[in-house]
C-alpha positions as a Markdown table, in Angstrom:
| # | Residue | x | y | z |
|---|---|---|---|---|
| 1 | Met | 11.1 | -37.7 | -19.3 |
| 2 | Thr | 13.4 | -34.8 | -18.5 |
| 3 | Leu | 16.9 | -33.8 | -17.7 |
| 4 | Lys | 18.3 | -31.0 | -15.7 |
| 5 | Leu | 21.5 | -29.7 | -17.1 |
| 6 | Phe | 23.7 | -26.9 | -15.9 |
| 7 | Gln | 26.1 | -26.9 | -18.5 |
| 8 | Lys | 26.8 | -28.3 | -21.9 |
| 9 | Gly | 29.3 | -27.8 | -25.0 |
| 10 | Phe | 32.1 | -29.6 | -27.0 |
| 11 | Asn | 35.7 | -30.3 | -26.0 |
| 12 | Tyr | 38.3 | -32.8 | -27.1 |
| 13 | Ser | 39.3 | -36.0 | -25.6 |
| 14 | Gln | 38.9 | -34.6 | -21.7 |
| 15 | Asp | 35.6 | -36.2 | -21.1 |
| 16 | Gly | 36.2 | -39.6 | -23.2 |
| 17 | Gln | 37.6 | -40.4 | -26.6 |
| 18 | Gly | 37.7 | -38.0 | -29.6 |
| 19 | Asn | 35.8 | -34.6 | -30.0 |
| 20 | Arg | 32.4 | -34.9 | -27.7 |
| 21 | Leu | 29.6 | -33.0 | -27.0 |
| 22 | Val | 29.3 | -33.1 | -22.9 |
| 23 | Tyr | 26.2 | -32.9 | -21.0 |
| 24 | His | 26.6 | -31.9 | -17.4 |
| 25 | Leu | 23.5 | -33.0 | -15.2 |
| 26 | Gln | 22.3 | -31.2 | -12.4 |
| 27 | Gly | 22.8 | -32.8 | -8.8 |
| 28 | Cys | 25.4 | -34.5 | -6.8 |
| 29 | Asn | 25.3 | -36.8 | -3.8 |
| 30 | Met | 28.9 | -36.1 | -2.8 |
| 31 | Thr | 29.8 | -32.9 | -1.2 |
| 32 | Cys | 33.9 | -33.0 | -2.0 |
| 33 | Pro | 35.2 | -29.5 | -0.8 |
| 34 | Trp | 37.7 | -29.5 | -4.0 |
| 35 | Cys | 34.8 | -29.7 | -6.7 |
| 36 | Ala | 35.4 | -27.5 | -9.6 |
| 37 | Asn | 31.6 | -27.5 | -10.6 |
| 38 | Pro | 30.0 | -26.6 | -7.2 |
| 39 | Glu | 26.9 | -25.0 | -9.0 |
| 40 | Gly | 26.3 | -28.6 | -10.1 |
| 41 | Met | 25.8 | -30.0 | -6.6 |
| 42 | Pro | 22.2 | -28.9 | -5.3 |
| 43 | Met | 19.4 | -31.1 | -7.3 |
| 44 | Glu | 17.5 | -28.0 | -7.3 |
| 45 | Gly | 20.3 | -25.8 | -8.7 |
| 46 | Ala | 22.2 | -23.1 | -7.3 |
| 47 | Met | 21.6 | -19.4 | -7.4 |
| 48 | Ile | 24.7 | -17.8 | -9.1 |
| 49 | Arg | 25.5 | -14.4 | -8.4 |
| 50 | Glu | 28.1 | -12.8 | -10.9 |
| 51 | Ala | 29.3 | -9.2 | -10.7 |
| 52 | Gly | 27.6 | -7.0 | -12.6 |
| 53 | Lys | 25.1 | -9.4 | -13.6 |
| 54 | Ser | 21.5 | -10.4 | -12.5 |
| 55 | Pro | 21.1 | -13.7 | -10.4 |
| 56 | Arg | 20.5 | -16.7 | -12.3 |
| 57 | Leu | 19.5 | -20.4 | -11.5 |
| 58 | Ser | 22.4 | -22.5 | -12.5 |
| 59 | Cys | 20.3 | -25.2 | -14.2 |
| 60 | Lys | 17.9 | -25.5 | -17.0 |
| 61 | Val | 15.4 | -28.2 | -17.9 |
| 62 | Tyr | 15.6 | -30.3 | -21.2 |
| 63 | Glu | 13.1 | -32.9 | -22.7 |
| 64 | Thr | 15.4 | -36.1 | -23.3 |
| 65 | Glu | 13.9 | -36.1 | -26.9 |
| 66 | Glu | 15.4 | -32.7 | -27.2 |
| 67 | Ile | 18.9 | -33.9 | -26.2 |
| 68 | Leu | 18.7 | -36.7 | -28.4 |
| 69 | Arg | 17.8 | -34.4 | -31.3 |
| 70 | Glu | 20.9 | -32.3 | -31.0 |
| 71 | Ala | 23.0 | -35.4 | -30.5 |
| 72 | Val | 22.0 | -36.6 | -33.8 |
| 73 | Ser | 22.4 | -33.2 | -35.5 |
| 74 | Cys | 26.2 | -33.2 | -34.1 |
| 75 | Val | 27.2 | -36.3 | -35.5 |
| 76 | Pro | 29.4 | -34.8 | -38.2 |
| 77 | Met | 31.5 | -33.4 | -35.3 |
| 78 | Phe | 32.2 | -36.6 | -33.5 |
| 79 | Phe | 35.4 | -37.3 | -35.0 |
| 80 | Asp | 38.3 | -39.3 | -33.8 |
| 81 | Gly | 35.7 | -41.9 | -32.3 |
| 82 | Gly | 34.1 | -38.8 | -30.5 |
| 83 | Gly | 30.2 | -38.8 | -29.3 |
| 84 | Val | 28.2 | -37.6 | -26.3 |
| 85 | Thr | 29.4 | -37.4 | -22.7 |
| 86 | Phe | 27.2 | -37.3 | -19.6 |
| 87 | Ser | 28.9 | -35.8 | -16.8 |
| 88 | Gly | 27.9 | -33.6 | -13.5 |
| 89 | Gly | 27.4 | -33.1 | -10.8 |
| 90 | Glu | 26.8 | -36.8 | -10.8 |
| 91 | Ala | 25.1 | -37.9 | -13.9 |
| 92 | Thr | 23.2 | -40.9 | -12.1 |
| 93 | Cys | 21.3 | -38.7 | -9.8 |
| 94 | Gln | 18.8 | -38.5 | -12.8 |
| 95 | Phe | 19.0 | -42.3 | -13.3 |
| 96 | Glu | 16.0 | -43.0 | -15.1 |
| 97 | Ala | 16.3 | -40.1 | -17.9 |
| 98 | Leu | 19.9 | -40.7 | -18.0 |
| 99 | Lys | 19.2 | -44.6 | -18.9 |
| 100 | Glu | 16.6 | -43.6 | -21.3 |
| 101 | Val | 18.7 | -41.1 | -23.6 |
| 102 | Leu | 22.0 | -43.5 | -23.2 |
| 103 | Thr | 19.5 | -46.3 | -24.8 |
| 104 | Glu | 18.4 | -44.1 | -27.7 |
| 105 | Leu | 21.7 | -42.7 | -28.3 |
| 106 | Gln | 23.3 | -46.0 | -28.9 |
| 107 | Lys | 20.2 | -47.3 | -31.1 |
| 108 | Ala | 21.1 | -44.1 | -33.0 |
| 109 | Gly | 24.8 | -45.7 | -33.3 |
| 110 | Ile | 26.3 | -42.6 | -31.1 |
| 111 | His | 29.5 | -43.6 | -29.1 |
| 112 | Thr | 28.4 | -42.9 | -25.5 |
| 113 | Ala | 30.5 | -42.1 | -22.3 |
| 114 | Val | 29.6 | -41.5 | -18.6 |
| 115 | Glu | 31.6 | -39.9 | -16.2 |
| 116 | Thr | 30.4 | -41.0 | -12.4 |
| 117 | Asn | 31.5 | -41.1 | -9.0 |
| 118 | Gly | 30.3 | -44.6 | -8.9 |
| 119 | Thr | 27.9 | -44.5 | -5.9 |
| 120 | His | 24.7 | -45.6 | -7.7 |
| 121 | Arg | 23.8 | -49.1 | -6.6 |
| 122 | Arg | 22.2 | -49.6 | -10.0 |
| 123 | Leu | 25.3 | -48.4 | -11.9 |
| 124 | Pro | 25.8 | -52.0 | -13.5 |
| 125 | Glu | 22.4 | -51.6 | -15.4 |
| 126 | Leu | 23.8 | -48.9 | -17.5 |
| 127 | Phe | 26.8 | -50.8 | -18.7 |
| 128 | Pro | 25.3 | -52.2 | -21.7 |
| 129 | Cys | 24.5 | -48.7 | -23.0 |
| 130 | Ile | 27.9 | -47.0 | -22.2 |
| 131 | Asp | 30.8 | -47.4 | -24.5 |
| 132 | Gln | 33.2 | -45.6 | -22.3 |
| 133 | Leu | 32.8 | -45.9 | -18.4 |
| 134 | Ile | 34.8 | -43.3 | -16.8 |
| 135 | Met | 34.7 | -43.8 | -12.9 |
| 136 | Asp | 36.4 | -41.8 | -10.1 |
| 137 | Cys | 38.3 | -43.3 | -7.1 |
| 138 | Lys | 38.7 | -40.5 | -4.6 |
| 139 | His | 40.0 | -42.6 | -1.7 |
| 140 | Trp | 41.1 | -46.0 | -0.8 |
| 141 | Asp | 40.2 | -46.0 | 3.0 |
| 142 | Ala | 36.4 | -46.1 | 3.8 |
| 143 | Glu | 36.6 | -43.7 | 6.8 |
| 144 | Gln | 38.6 | -41.0 | 4.9 |
| 145 | His | 36.2 | -41.4 | 1.9 |
| 146 | Arg | 33.1 | -40.7 | 3.8 |
| 147 | Lys | 35.0 | -38.0 | 5.6 |
| 148 | Tyr | 35.7 | -35.9 | 2.6 |
| 149 | Thr | 32.9 | -37.0 | 0.0 |
| 150 | Gly | 30.0 | -37.2 | 2.6 |
| 151 | Val | 29.3 | -40.9 | 1.0 |
| 152 | Pro | 30.5 | -44.6 | 1.9 |
| 153 | Phe | 32.9 | -46.3 | -0.1 |
| 154 | Ser | 31.4 | -49.6 | -0.1 |
| 155 | Val | 29.2 | -49.2 | -3.1 |
| 156 | Val | 32.0 | -47.5 | -5.0 |
| 157 | Tyr | 34.4 | -50.2 | -4.5 |
| 158 | Ala | 31.5 | -52.8 | -5.5 |
| 159 | Asn | 31.0 | -51.0 | -8.7 |
| 160 | Leu | 34.6 | -50.7 | -9.8 |
| 161 | Lys | 35.2 | -54.3 | -9.1 |
| 162 | Glu | 32.2 | -55.0 | -11.3 |
| 163 | Ala | 32.8 | -52.7 | -14.0 |
| 164 | Ala | 36.5 | -54.2 | -14.2 |
| 165 | Ala | 35.3 | -57.4 | -14.4 |
| 166 | Lys | 32.5 | -56.9 | -17.0 |
| 167 | His | 32.7 | -53.6 | -19.0 |
| 168 | Pro | 34.9 | -53.5 | -22.0 |
| 169 | Arg | 36.3 | -50.2 | -21.5 |
| 170 | Val | 36.8 | -48.5 | -17.8 |
| 171 | Asp | 38.8 | -45.6 | -17.1 |
| 172 | Ile | 39.3 | -45.2 | -13.5 |
| 173 | Arg | 40.5 | -41.6 | -12.3 |
| 174 | Thr | 41.7 | -40.4 | -9.0 |
| 175 | Pro | 42.1 | -36.7 | -8.1 |
| 176 | Leu | 45.5 | -36.1 | -6.2 |
| 177 | Ile | 44.9 | -33.7 | -3.4 |
| 178 | Gly | 47.5 | -32.6 | -1.0 |
| 179 | Gly | 46.6 | -33.6 | 2.7 |
| 180 | Val | 43.8 | -35.9 | 1.6 |
| 181 | Asn | 45.1 | -38.8 | -0.4 |
| 182 | Asp | 48.7 | -38.0 | -1.2 |
| 183 | Ser | 50.9 | -39.8 | 1.5 |
| 184 | Glu | 53.0 | -42.4 | 0.9 |
| 185 | Glu | 50.5 | -44.7 | 2.3 |
| 186 | Asp | 47.9 | -43.4 | 0.5 |
| 187 | Val | 49.9 | -44.1 | -2.6 |
| 188 | Ala | 50.8 | -47.6 | -1.6 |
| 189 | His | 47.1 | -48.3 | -1.0 |
| 190 | Phe | 45.8 | -47.1 | -4.0 |
| 191 | Leu | 48.5 | -48.9 | -5.7 |
| 192 | Asp | 47.0 | -52.1 | -4.5 |
| 193 | Leu | 43.7 | -51.4 | -5.2 |
| 194 | Tyr | 44.4 | -50.5 | -8.8 |
| 195 | Glu | 46.1 | -53.8 | -9.0 |
| 196 | Glu | 42.9 | -55.7 | -8.0 |
| 197 | Leu | 40.9 | -53.7 | -10.5 |
| 198 | Ser | 43.4 | -54.3 | -13.3 |
| 199 | Gly | 42.8 | -55.8 | -16.5 |
| 200 | Pro | 43.3 | -55.2 | -20.6 |
| 201 | Asn | 39.7 | -53.2 | -20.4 |
| 202 | Val | 40.9 | -50.9 | -17.6 |
| 203 | Thr | 43.2 | -47.8 | -17.7 |
| 204 | Phe | 44.1 | -45.4 | -14.9 |
| 205 | Glu | 44.6 | -41.5 | -14.6 |
| 206 | Leu | 45.6 | -39.0 | -11.8 |
| 207 | Leu | 44.3 | -35.8 | -12.0 |
| 208 | Lys | 46.5 | -32.9 | -10.5 |
| 209 | Tyr | 44.4 | -30.5 | -8.0 |
| 210 | His | 43.6 | -27.3 | -8.9 |
| 211 | Glu | 41.4 | -24.6 | -7.7 |
| 212 | Tyr | 39.6 | -23.4 | -10.9 |
| 213 | Gly | 36.1 | -23.8 | -9.0 |
| 214 | Arg | 37.1 | -21.2 | -6.2 |
| 215 | Lys | 35.4 | -18.2 | -8.0 |
| 216 | Lys | 32.3 | -20.6 | -8.7 |
| 217 | Trp | 32.0 | -21.3 | -4.9 |
| 218 | Glu | 32.1 | -17.6 | -4.2 |
| 219 | Glu | 29.5 | -16.6 | -6.9 |
| 220 | Cys | 27.1 | -19.4 | -5.2 |
| 221 | Gly | 27.7 | -17.8 | -1.7 |
| 222 | Trp | 29.7 | -20.6 | -0.3 |
| 223 | Thr | 33.0 | -20.9 | 1.4 |
| 224 | Tyr | 36.0 | -22.7 | -0.6 |
| 225 | Ala | 37.5 | -24.6 | 2.0 |
| 226 | Met | 40.5 | -25.8 | 0.1 |
| 227 | Asp | 43.9 | -24.1 | 1.0 |
| 228 | Glu | 47.6 | -24.2 | -0.6 |
| 229 | Lys | 48.1 | -27.6 | 1.4 |
| 230 | Ala | 46.1 | -29.0 | -1.3 |
| 231 | His | 48.4 | -28.5 | -4.1 |
| 232 | Val | 50.5 | -31.3 | -5.0 |
| 233 | Thr | 53.7 | -31.1 | -7.0 |
| 234 | Val | 54.5 | -32.2 | -10.6 |
| 235 | Glu | 57.2 | -34.7 | -8.9 |
| 236 | Gln | 54.7 | -36.2 | -6.8 |
| 237 | Met | 52.5 | -36.8 | -10.0 |
| 238 | Lys | 55.4 | -38.1 | -12.1 |
| 239 | Asp | 56.4 | -40.4 | -9.2 |
| 240 | Phe | 52.8 | -41.9 | -8.6 |
| 241 | Gln | 52.6 | -42.3 | -12.4 |
| 242 | Glu | 55.7 | -44.2 | -12.7 |
| 243 | Lys | 54.8 | -46.6 | -9.8 |
| 244 | Ile | 51.3 | -47.1 | -11.6 |
| 245 | Arg | 53.3 | -48.4 | -14.9 |
| 246 | Gly | 55.7 | -50.2 | -12.6 |
| 247 | Arg | 52.9 | -52.5 | -11.4 |
| 248 | Gly | 52.3 | -53.4 | -15.2 |
| 249 | Leu | 49.2 | -51.3 | -15.1 |
| 250 | Thr | 47.8 | -49.2 | -18.2 |
| 251 | Tyr | 48.3 | -45.3 | -17.5 |
| 252 | Lys | 45.9 | -43.0 | -19.7 |
| 253 | Lys | 47.6 | -39.8 | -20.7 |
| 254 | Ser | 45.4 | -36.5 | -20.2 |
């Protein structure tokens, strides 16, 4: 089998515990206008036009065996509980190949993590071969979730509940975005949802909106639709974090 990637490299504790080799898989079923990696959205890849460089396709195709060999060769780099993370785009858009490589990595004794938007109906099939499951919860309201992401919330909600009930380590993340999901009403509903999903195996984290992806949107020839109203304040972040802890929930520090 093959996997289509648009980026890979190491980072420390941003995409799972410890030092990790992170593979960004091409393709996403969401259309979030704030996406920091828009080149990862189209399944066929995006044509990137950087100033002074020849146009290039965003992605390359790799055999799953090649990914496995590379990961095994990097084992000495997986310190502090590190390992391999599959991110996106949306990693589950390449479900069968992802399942195969996750299974083989676990057989090799390598810690695995997946960052997902939680929309794939078969996501629970992957639970046994994922050591750290990192799931997004972008909005609590079904109508607003579809408006901003382009997909329903129902499957995300079902997968969040099943993960919280059955997976040993679930990190739930919410990108906090002005005018999208940061109102007092939004915060109150998020807190109720988090409480429903709470457990000793579950952590929560807020991601502050940024516009690091703006240049990438431009290089792909697309319009970046977010404006200054999308920014949230440090005070908003701290207040929300304190309310999460006030509910007795575990907040995961960035």
